[in-house]
N, C-alpha and C positions, 0 to 999 in steps of 0.2 A: 663344340662345334668343329673338333677332328671330323666328326663324325660326319655333320654336314658336307667337311669340305671332301672328304674321301666319296661320300655319293653327290654330290655335284660334280666329282671329276667321273662316276662313273656313268652317268648320263651322258656326260660327254663323249665317252668312249662308245657308248650306243650308238651318237649318233655325228661320231666323227671317227670310225672303224683305224682308220689309218694315224692317228694320234697317239703318240706314245704315252702317256700320261704322268709316268714317271718322271717324265720330263719337265712337264709344266707346274711351275713356280703361282705362287696364289699374288702376282702382282703380274706374272707377264699378262700381254695383250694377248688373249685369246684370236679375236679377229686378226691382227696382224702378222703375229707369230703361228701361227695355226690353221692360217685361212679359211678361217671358219666363213661362207658366207649366209646369206637373209635367212635359204630356204633352215638350212642347219643351224643357225639363229632363232630361229620361230620354233622349230622343232624342240631344241635343247630346254628354251623357253616354259614351251607349253609341256615335257615331263618334267620338269623343277613345280611347276604349281601341280601340277599333280603329285607328282611324291614326296614333299613337303607339305601338300595339303594350302597353298596360299592362294589369293588371287592378286596378278601381278595386274594393276593398273593401266589404262590403253597410256596414260598420259607417261607413266614412267616408262612405257617398254623403247627405250632409245639406245641402241647399241652400245652407247657410250656408259650407261648407267649400269652395264653389263659386261663391261669388254673386258672382264677380269674376274677368278676365283673370288680372293677379297670381295669385288663389288658386291658378287651374286650373295656371297655367305651374307655380308651385312642384309643385304635387302630382306634376304628368309629371317636374320634375327629379329631386325623394323619390325617384319610384318607379323611374326609371331610372340614379339609384347604385346602388338596390340590387340 
């Protein structure tokens, strides 16, 4: 699980270079606190799909479902358990 979180953080950093990922808490709202816009959000989700080899269903692709590291990680874990 820690590996997932570290990899999620790396993906975020790759897409939003100005973020200091050492300051991100698992429950921080990425959109509000780190000003991730919709294009960055889509890029991050696309990278997460590729890296973790999952498919994010279009009906799930709502910002509020993925606005924290914790929610992103839980989604990945859920997809990998299926």
